[in-house]
N, CA, C and O atoms as a GROMACS GRO file, in nm:
protein
  328
    1MET      N    1  -0.054   1.332  -2.427
    1MET     CA    2  -0.062   1.386  -2.292
    1MET      C    3   0.046   1.321  -2.205
    1MET      O    4   0.069   1.200  -2.214
    2GLU      N    5   0.109   1.399  -2.123
    2GLU     CA    6   0.214   1.350  -2.034
    2GLU      C    7   0.154   1.264  -1.923
    2GLU      O    8   0.041   1.286  -1.880
    3ASP      N    9   0.231   1.164  -1.876
    3ASP     CA   10   0.184   1.073  -1.771
    3ASP      C   11   0.131   1.148  -1.649
    3ASP      O   12   0.026   1.114  -1.594
    4LYS      N   13   0.206   1.250  -1.608
    4LYS     CA   14   0.167   1.326  -1.489
    4LYS      C   15   0.028   1.386  -1.509
    4LYS      O   16  -0.056   1.383  -1.418
    5GLU      N   17   0.002   1.442  -1.628
    5GLU     CA   18  -0.126   1.504  -1.657
    5GLU      C   19  -0.239   1.402  -1.652
    5GLU      O   20  -0.348   1.432  -1.602
    6ILE      N   21  -0.215   1.281  -1.702
    6ILE     CA   22  -0.317   1.176  -1.702
    6ILE      C   23  -0.357   1.144  -1.559
    6ILE      O   24  -0.476   1.136  -1.527
    7LEU      N   25  -0.258   1.125  -1.472
    7LEU     CA   26  -0.288   1.093  -1.332
    7LEU      C   27  -0.362   1.209  -1.265
    7LEU      O   28  -0.461   1.186  -1.195
    8LEU      N   29  -0.316   1.331  -1.286
    8LEU     CA   30  -0.380   1.446  -1.222
    8LEU      C   31  -0.523   1.468  -1.272
    8LEU      O   32  -0.608   1.512  -1.195
    9LYS      N   33  -0.550   1.438  -1.398
    9LYS     CA   34  -0.686   1.454  -1.452
    9LYS      C   35  -0.781   1.348  -1.395
    9LYS      O   36  -0.903   1.366  -1.400
   10ASN      N   37  -0.727   1.239  -1.342
   10ASN     CA   38  -0.809   1.130  -1.289
   10ASN      C   39  -0.800   1.118  -1.138
   10ASN      O   40  -0.819   1.009  -1.083
   11MET      N   41  -0.772   1.228  -1.070
   11MET     CA   42  -0.759   1.228  -0.924
   11MET      C   43  -0.885   1.176  -0.855
   11MET      O   44  -0.877   1.114  -0.748
   12ASP      N   45  -1.001   1.200  -0.915
   12ASP     CA   46  -1.128   1.156  -0.854
   12ASP      C   47  -1.141   1.004  -0.853
   12ASP      O   48  -1.222   0.950  -0.778
   13LYS      N   49  -1.062   0.934  -0.934
   13LYS     CA   50  -1.068   0.787  -0.941
   13LYS      C   51  -0.974   0.720  -0.840
   13LYS      O   52  -0.983   0.599  -0.818
   14ILE      N   53  -0.885   0.797  -0.780
   14ILE     CA   54  -0.785   0.739  -0.690
   14ILE      C   55  -0.853   0.690  -0.563
   14ILE      O   56  -0.932   0.761  -0.500
   15HIS      N   57  -0.820   0.567  -0.526
   15HIS     CA   58  -0.876   0.503  -0.407
   15HIS      C   59  -0.777   0.398  -0.358
   15HIS      O   60  -0.671   0.379  -0.418
   16THR      N   61  -0.812   0.330  -0.249
   16THR     CA   62  -0.730   0.219  -0.202
   16THR      C   63  -0.821   0.116  -0.136
   16THR      O   64  -0.941   0.139  -0.119
   17THR      N   65  -0.764   0.004  -0.100
   17THR     CA   66  -0.839  -0.104  -0.035
   17THR      C   67  -0.825  -0.090   0.117
   17THR      O   68  -0.748  -0.008   0.166
   18GLN      N   69  -0.901  -0.172   0.190
   18GLN     CA   70  -0.888  -0.173   0.337
   18GLN      C   71  -0.746  -0.213   0.376
   18GLN      O   72  -0.686  -0.154   0.466
   19MET      N   73  -0.693  -0.315   0.308
   19MET     CA   74  -0.555  -0.356   0.338
   19MET      C   75  -0.457  -0.244   0.306
   19MET      O   76  -0.359  -0.222   0.377
   20GLY      N   77  -0.484  -0.172   0.198
   20GLY     CA   78  -0.399  -0.060   0.159
   20GLY      C   79  -0.399   0.049   0.263
   20GLY      O   80  -0.294   0.108   0.293
   21ILE      N   81  -0.516   0.077   0.320
   21ILE     CA   82  -0.526   0.180   0.425
   21ILE      C   83  -0.435   0.143   0.542
   21ILE      O   84  -0.358   0.226   0.590
   22GLY      N   85  -0.444   0.019   0.586
   22GLY     CA   86  -0.361  -0.026   0.699
   22GLY      C   87  -0.213  -0.019   0.666
   22GLY      O   88  -0.132   0.025   0.749
   23ARG      N   89  -0.176  -0.062   0.546
   23ARG     CA   90  -0.036  -0.063   0.504
   23ARG      C   91   0.020   0.079   0.496
   23ARG      O   92   0.131   0.105   0.542
   24ILE      N   93  -0.058   0.172   0.438
   24ILE     CA   94  -0.012   0.310   0.423
   24ILE      C   95  -0.001   0.377   0.560
   24ILE      O   96   0.098   0.446   0.587
   25LYS      N   97  -0.102   0.356   0.647
   25LYS     CA   98  -0.095   0.414   0.782
   25LYS      C   99   0.028   0.364   0.856
   25LYS      O  100   0.097   0.442   0.922
   26ARG      N  101   0.055   0.234   0.846
   26ARG     CA  102   0.171   0.176   0.915
   26ARG      C  103   0.302   0.231   0.856
   26ARG      O  104   0.391   0.270   0.931
   27ASN      N  105   0.312   0.233   0.724
   27ASN     CA  106   0.436   0.276   0.660
   27ASN      C  107   0.467   0.424   0.682
   27ASN      O  108   0.583   0.462   0.698
   28LEU      N  109   0.363   0.508   0.683
   28LEU     CA  110   0.384   0.653   0.698
   28LEU      C  111   0.362   0.701   0.841
   28LEU      O  112   0.373   0.820   0.870
   29LYS      N  113   0.330   0.606   0.931
   29LYS     CA  114   0.305   0.638   1.072
   29LYS      C  115   0.195   0.743   1.087
   29LYS      O  116   0.211   0.843   1.158
   30LEU      N  117   0.083   0.718   1.019
   30LEU     CA  118  -0.033   0.807   1.026
   30LEU      C  119  -0.132   0.749   1.126
   30LEU      O  120  -0.144   0.627   1.138
   31LYS      N  121  -0.203   0.834   1.196
   31LYS     CA  122  -0.302   0.786   1.294
   31LYS      C  123  -0.441   0.809   1.238
   31LYS      O  124  -0.488   0.730   1.157
   32ASN      N  125  -0.508   0.914   1.281
   32ASN     CA  126  -0.646   0.942   1.241
   32ASN      C  127  -0.647   1.029   1.116
   32ASN      O  128  -0.685   1.146   1.121
   33THR      N  129  -0.605   0.970   1.005
   33THR     CA  130  -0.594   1.044   0.881
   33THR      C  131  -0.667   0.969   0.771
   33THR      O  132  -0.661   0.846   0.765
   34ASP      N  133  -0.736   1.043   0.684
   34ASP     CA  134  -0.794   0.984   0.564
   34ASP      C  135  -0.678   0.965   0.467
   34ASP      O  136  -0.632   1.060   0.405
   35VAL      N  137  -0.630   0.841   0.455
   35VAL     CA  138  -0.508   0.816   0.377
   35VAL      C  139  -0.524   0.849   0.229
   35VAL      O  140  -0.428   0.892   0.165
   36VAL      N  141  -0.642   0.829   0.175
   36VAL     CA  142  -0.663   0.860   0.033
   36VAL      C  143  -0.649   1.011   0.011
   36VAL      O  144  -0.581   1.055  -0.082
   37GLU      N  145  -0.714   1.091   0.096
   37GLU     CA  146  -0.702   1.237   0.083
   37GLU      C  147  -0.559   1.282   0.108
   37GLU      O  148  -0.509   1.370   0.038
   38TYR      N  149  -0.493   1.223   0.206
   38TYR     CA  150  -0.354   1.256   0.237
   38TYR      C  151  -0.267   1.232   0.113
   38TYR      O  152  -0.186   1.317   0.075
   39CYS      N  153  -0.283   1.115   0.051
   39CYS     CA  154  -0.203   1.082  -0.068
   39CYS      C  155  -0.239   1.170  -0.186
   39CYS      O  156  -0.150   1.213  -0.259
   40LYS      N  157  -0.367   1.199  -0.205
   40LYS     CA  158  -0.410   1.287  -0.315
   40LYS      C  159  -0.348   1.425  -0.300
   40LYS      O  160  -0.305   1.486  -0.398
   41ASN      N  161  -0.343   1.476  -0.176
   41ASN     CA  162  -0.283   1.607  -0.152
   41ASN      C  163  -0.135   1.606  -0.188
   41ASN      O  164  -0.085   1.702  -0.246
   42LEU      N  165  -0.065   1.498  -0.154
   42LEU     CA  166   0.077   1.490  -0.188
   42LEU      C  167   0.095   1.480  -0.340
   42LEU      O  168   0.182   1.546  -0.398
   43ILE      N  169   0.013   1.397  -0.405
   43ILE     CA  170   0.024   1.377  -0.550
   43ILE      C  171  -0.003   1.507  -0.625
   43ILE      O  172   0.064   1.536  -0.724
   44SER      N  173  -0.100   1.584  -0.580
   44SER     CA  174  -0.137   1.708  -0.650
   44SER      C  175  -0.043   1.825  -0.620
   44SER      O  176  -0.055   1.930  -0.683
   45ASP      N  177   0.048   1.809  -0.526
   45ASP     CA  178   0.146   1.914  -0.495
   45ASP      C  179   0.234   1.939  -0.616
   45ASP      O  180   0.278   1.845  -0.682
   46LYS      N  181   0.260   2.067  -0.646
   46LYS     CA  182   0.339   2.101  -0.765
   46LYS      C  183   0.482   2.049  -0.758
   46LYS      O  184   0.549   2.037  -0.861
   47ASN      N  185   0.530   2.018  -0.640
   47ASN     CA  186   0.667   1.967  -0.624
   47ASN      C  187   0.676   1.815  -0.635
   47ASN      O  188   0.785   1.759  -0.626
   48CYS      N  189   0.563   1.750  -0.655
   48CYS     CA  190   0.561   1.604  -0.663
   48CYS      C  191   0.614   1.558  -0.798
   48CYS      O  192   0.571   1.605  -0.903
   49SER      N  193   0.709   1.466  -0.794
   49SER     CA  194   0.765   1.407  -0.916
   49SER      C  195   0.685   1.281  -0.948
   49SER      O  196   0.683   1.186  -0.870
   50ILE      N  197   0.618   1.281  -1.064
   50ILE     CA  198   0.533   1.169  -1.104
   50ILE      C  199   0.590   1.106  -1.230
   50ILE      O  200   0.616   1.175  -1.329
   51TYR      N  201   0.608   0.974  -1.226
   51TYR     CA  202   0.654   0.904  -1.345
   51TYR      C  203   0.589   0.767  -1.351
   51TYR      O  204   0.552   0.709  -1.248
   52LYS      N  205   0.575   0.715  -1.472
   52LYS     CA  206   0.512   0.585  -1.492
   52LYS      C  207   0.620   0.485  -1.528
   52LYS      O  208   0.707   0.512  -1.611
   53GLN      N  209   0.612   0.369  -1.465
   53GLN     CA  210   0.707   0.262  -1.491
   53GLN      C  211   0.626   0.133  -1.493
   53GLN      O  212   0.572   0.091  -1.391
   54GLY      N  213   0.616   0.070  -1.610
   54GLY     CA  214   0.535  -0.050  -1.621
   54GLY      C  215   0.389  -0.017  -1.600
   54GLY      O  216   0.335   0.073  -1.663
   55LYS      N  217   0.324  -0.091  -1.509
   55LYS     CA  218   0.181  -0.070  -1.485
   55LYS      C  219   0.151   0.026  -1.372
   55LYS      O  220   0.035   0.045  -1.335
   56ASN      N  221   0.252   0.088  -1.315
   56ASN     CA  222   0.232   0.176  -1.200
   56ASN      C  223   0.284   0.316  -1.223
   56ASN      O  224   0.377   0.340  -1.300
   57TRP      N  225   0.220   0.410  -1.152
   57TRP     CA  226   0.273   0.545  -1.139
   57TRP      C  227   0.345   0.551  -1.006
   57TRP      O  228   0.302   0.490  -0.908
   58TYR      N  229   0.454   0.624  -1.004
   58TYR     CA  230   0.528   0.648  -0.880
   58TYR      C  231   0.530   0.797  -0.858
   58TYR      O  232   0.566   0.874  -0.947
   59CYS      N  233   0.490   0.837  -0.739
   59CYS     CA  234   0.480   0.978  -0.703
   59CYS      C  235   0.573   1.001  -0.584
   59CYS      O  236   0.554   0.945  -0.477
   60GLU      N  237   0.674   1.086  -0.606
   60GLU     CA  238   0.771   1.113  -0.500
   60GLU      C  239   0.769   1.259  -0.464
   60GLU      O  240   0.779   1.348  -0.549
   61ILE      N  241   0.756   1.283  -0.334
   61ILE     CA  242   0.760   1.419  -0.282
   61ILE      C  243   0.821   1.414  -0.142
   61ILE      O  244   0.788   1.328  -0.060
   62GLU      N  245   0.911   1.507  -0.117
   62GLU     CA  246   0.985   1.511   0.009
   62GLU      C  247   1.044   1.373   0.033
   62GLU      O  248   1.127   1.328  -0.046
   63ASN      N  249   1.004   1.306   0.138
   63ASN     CA  250   1.061   1.173   0.166
   63ASN      C  251   0.956   1.063   0.156
   63ASN      O  252   0.967   0.960   0.223
   64VAL      N  253   0.852   1.085   0.073
   64VAL     CA  254   0.744   0.988   0.057
   64VAL      C  255   0.735   0.944  -0.089
   64VAL      O  256   0.745   1.025  -0.181
   65LYS      N  257   0.716   0.812  -0.108
   65LYS     CA  258   0.695   0.756  -0.241
   65LYS      C  259   0.563   0.681  -0.240
   65LYS      O  260   0.543   0.589  -0.160
   66ILE      N  261   0.473   0.720  -0.331
   66ILE     CA  262   0.340   0.660  -0.340
   66ILE      C  263   0.334   0.581  -0.471
   66ILE      O  264   0.374   0.630  -0.577
   67THR      N  265   0.283   0.459  -0.463
   67THR     CA  266   0.268   0.374  -0.582
   67THR      C  267   0.120   0.361  -0.613
   67THR      O  268   0.040   0.320  -0.529
   68VAL      N  269   0.082   0.396  -0.738
   68VAL     CA  270  -0.057   0.392  -0.783
   68VAL      C  271  -0.067   0.306  -0.908
   68VAL      O  272   0.009   0.326  -1.003
   69ASN      N  273  -0.159   0.210  -0.909
   69ASN     CA  274  -0.180   0.126  -1.027
   69ASN      C  275  -0.237   0.214  -1.138
   69ASN      O  276  -0.333   0.288  -1.115
   70SER      N  277  -0.179   0.206  -1.258
   70SER     CA  278  -0.219   0.297  -1.366
   70SER      C  279  -0.350   0.258  -1.433
   70SER      O  280  -0.406   0.338  -1.508
   71TYR      N  281  -0.400   0.137  -1.410
   71TYR     CA  282  -0.525   0.095  -1.472
   71TYR      C  283  -0.644   0.118  -1.379
   71TYR      O  284  -0.748   0.167  -1.422
   72SER      N  285  -0.628   0.081  -1.252
   72SER     CA  286  -0.739   0.088  -1.158
   72SER      C  287  -0.736   0.214  -1.070
   72SER      O  288  -0.833   0.242  -0.999
   73TYR      N  289  -0.626   0.288  -1.073
   73TYR     CA  290  -0.607   0.407  -0.988
   73TYR      C  291  -0.610   0.372  -0.839
   73TYR      O  292  -0.650   0.454  -0.757
   74THR      N  293  -0.570   0.250  -0.806
   74THR     CA  294  -0.563   0.206  -0.667
   74THR      C  295  -0.427   0.242  -0.610
   74THR      O  296  -0.324   0.213  -0.671
   75ILE      N  297  -0.427   0.306  -0.493
   75ILE     CA  298  -0.301   0.331  -0.425
   75ILE      C  299  -0.257   0.199  -0.366
   75ILE      O  300  -0.323   0.145  -0.277
   76ILE      N  301  -0.147   0.146  -0.416
   76ILE     CA  302  -0.097   0.016  -0.373
   76ILE      C  303  -0.025   0.028  -0.240
   76ILE      O  304  -0.050  -0.047  -0.146
   77THR      N  305   0.065   0.125  -0.234
   77THR     CA  306   0.140   0.146  -0.111
   77THR      C  307   0.199   0.286  -0.110
   77THR      O  308   0.202   0.354  -0.212
   78ALA      N  309   0.247   0.326   0.004
   78ALA     CA  310   0.320   0.451   0.021
   78ALA      C  311   0.422   0.424   0.132
   78ALA      O  312   0.390   0.361   0.232
   79HIS      N  313   0.541   0.472   0.112
   79HIS     CA  314   0.641   0.454   0.216
   79HIS      C  315   0.741   0.568   0.217
   79HIS      O  316   0.750   0.646   0.123
   80ARG      N  317   0.813   0.576   0.326
   80ARG     CA  318   0.917   0.678   0.342
   80ARG      C  319   1.040   0.636   0.262
   80ARG      O  320   1.078   0.519   0.260
   81ILE      N  321   1.101   0.734   0.198
   81ILE     CA  322   1.225   0.712   0.124
   81ILE      C  323   1.339   0.744   0.220
   81ILE      O  324   1.340   0.849   0.285
   82LYS      N  325   1.433   0.653   0.228
   82LYS     CA  326   1.545   0.674   0.321
   82LYS      C  327   1.654   0.756   0.256
   82LYS      O  328   1.756   0.783   0.319
   0.00000   0.00000   0.00000
């Protein structure tokens, strides 16, 4: 199975920590947004480029890059690509 398929089949496991929520909101300049749902929507977009490098998945779409731990499915961070 391709890496992208593995991540997409486990979308229900994707989560983040309280610190992660603050970091993602700050990096993406989000206000009253459910950051996990926001990131899941970006990851599940057909235009999202998903690849695995080491212990993490990297999901890039438009100008956003999301880092997800491949073992725990924790969103580590998300930031704008310059």
